[in-house]
C-alpha positions in Angstrom: 28.5 -52.7 -12.4 26.8 -55.4 -14.4 27.6 -56.1 -18.1 25.9 -58.4 -20.5 28.5 -59.9 -22.9 27.6 -62.6 -25.5 24.3 -63.3 -23.6 25.9 -63.8 -20.2 25.7 -61.3 -17.3 29.0 -60.4 -15.7 29.8 -58.4 -12.6 32.6 -55.9 -13.4 35.2 -54.7 -11.0 36.8 -52.1 -13.2 36.2 -48.4 -12.7 33.4 -46.9 -14.9 35.7 -45.1 -17.3 37.8 -48.1 -18.1 37.8 -48.9 -21.8 35.5 -51.7 -22.7 38.3 -53.3 -24.6 40.3 -53.6 -21.4 37.4 -55.2 -19.5 36.8 -57.7 -22.3 40.4 -58.8 -22.6 41.7 -58.5 -19.1 38.7 -59.1 -16.9 36.5 -61.4 -19.0 39.4 -63.0 -20.9 37.6 -62.5 -24.3 40.6 -61.8 -26.5 38.9 -61.7 -29.9 38.8 -57.9 -29.9 42.4 -56.7 -30.5 44.2 -53.6 -29.2 45.4 -52.0 -32.3 45.8 -48.2 -32.5 44.0 -47.4 -29.2 42.6 -44.3 -30.8 39.5 -45.8 -32.6 41.0 -45.5 -36.0 41.9 -49.1 -37.0 38.7 -51.1 -36.1 40.5 -54.1 -34.6 38.7 -53.6 -31.3 35.2 -53.5 -32.9 32.4 -55.2 -30.9 28.7 -54.9 -31.3 26.7 -52.9 -28.7 23.0 -53.6 -29.1 23.8 -54.8 -32.7 25.8 -51.7 -33.7 29.5 -51.6 -34.3 31.5 -49.8 -31.6 35.2 -49.2 -31.0 35.7 -50.9 -27.6 39.0 -49.0 -27.1 37.0 -45.7 -27.0 33.9 -46.9 -25.2 33.8 -46.6 -21.4 32.5 -49.7 -19.7 29.8 -47.5 -17.9 28.4 -46.5 -21.4 27.4 -50.1 -22.1 25.9 -51.0 -18.8 22.5 -52.5 -19.6 23.3 -53.0 -23.3 24.0 -56.3 -25.1 27.7 -56.5 -26.0 28.6 -59.1 -28.6 32.2 -60.1 -29.4 33.5 -62.3 -32.2 33.5 -65.2 -29.8 29.7 -65.2 -30.0 29.5 -64.9 -33.8 29.8 -68.6 -34.4 31.6 -71.6 -33.0 33.8 -74.3 -34.5 30.9 -76.6 -35.1 28.7 -73.9 -36.7 30.4 -70.9 -38.1 28.4 -67.8 -39.0 27.9 -67.3 -42.7 30.2 -64.3 -42.7 33.0 -66.5 -41.1 32.5 -69.2 -43.7 32.7 -66.6 -46.4 35.9 -65.1 -45.0 37.4 -68.5 -45.1 36.2 -69.4 -48.5 37.3 -66.1 -50.0 40.7 -66.1 -48.2 39.7 -62.8 -46.7 41.9 -63.2 -43.6 45.6 -63.2 -43.7 47.3 -62.5 -40.4 43.9 -62.3 -38.7 44.6 -59.3 -36.5 41.8 -57.2 -38.1 39.5 -60.1 -38.8 37.4 -60.0 -35.6 36.5 -56.3 -36.1 35.9 -56.9 -39.8 33.6 -59.9 -39.1 31.5 -57.9 -36.6 31.3 -54.9 -38.8 30.2 -57.1 -41.7 27.7 -59.0 -39.6 26.1 -55.7 -38.4 25.9 -54.5 -42.0 24.2 -57.7 -43.2 21.8 -57.7 -40.2 21.0 -54.0 -40.6 20.2 -54.2 -44.3 18.4 -57.6 -44.2 19.1 -58.0 -47.9 22.1 -58.8 -50.2 24.5 -55.9 -50.0 26.4 -54.1 -52.7 30.2 -53.7 -52.9 29.9 -50.0 -52.3 27.9 -50.6 -49.1 30.6 -52.9 -47.8 33.3 -50.4 -48.6 31.5 -47.7 -46.7 30.6 -49.9 -43.7 34.1 -51.2 -43.3 35.9 -48.0 -44.4 37.3 -47.4 -40.9 38.7 -50.9 -40.6 42.4 -51.2 -41.6 43.9 -54.3 -43.0 47.6 -54.4 -43.9 47.5 -57.8 -45.5 44.7 -58.4 -47.9 44.1 -55.3 -49.9 40.3 -55.5 -49.1 39.1 -57.0 -52.3 38.7 -60.5 -50.8 37.1 -59.0 -47.7 34.5 -57.2 -49.8 33.9 -60.3 -51.9 33.4 -62.3 -48.7 30.9 -59.9 -47.2 28.9 -59.6 -50.4 28.8 -63.4 -50.7 27.7 -63.8 -47.1 24.9 -61.3 -47.5 23.7 -63.4 -50.5 24.0 -66.7 -48.7 26.5 -67.9 -51.3 28.8 -70.7 -50.4 31.8 -71.5 -52.6 32.4 -74.9 -51.0 28.9 -76.2 -51.5 30.0 -78.4 -54.4 33.6 -79.0 -53.2 33.0 -82.3 -51.3 31.5 -84.1 -54.3 34.2 -82.7 -56.5 36.8 -84.0 -54.1 35.2 -87.4 -53.9 35.1 -87.7 -57.7 38.7 -86.7 -58.0 39.7 -89.0 -55.1 38.0 -92.1 -56.5 40.0 -92.6 -59.6 41.1 -96.2 -60.0 
């Protein structure tokens, strides 16, 4: 079986009914999607399949043959983070980080699907099936709204830091 993950084609040895999460983590060594509840309830295993969020713990690998699977590893890289990753950082939307990859992909899909700034209620609905035990969701919602609007909190921070750091 062939699988396209993050733009690269892979030959998969796992049986067709193997959960996609297992294939990603164990066969392809992409560990961004986490094994949380294993019942599709928590959202930590969320990946994008043809741009739509899917619970990889419930998705048989055969169901995604021929589809484009995107994991958090392809969302951005250390030299160029995706806007939603920057917003999560700037808004302190990640605590322990266990749920973060699923939240990021769910948020990225929402922003791409709407193609416009999103409202808080839309974020709450889109991420309603994602559980976070650390943040209380307010900062996550703030981050997604900011990312959808292209807002950057740190845009003026470097000059502010330079002014503060140049006192003589």
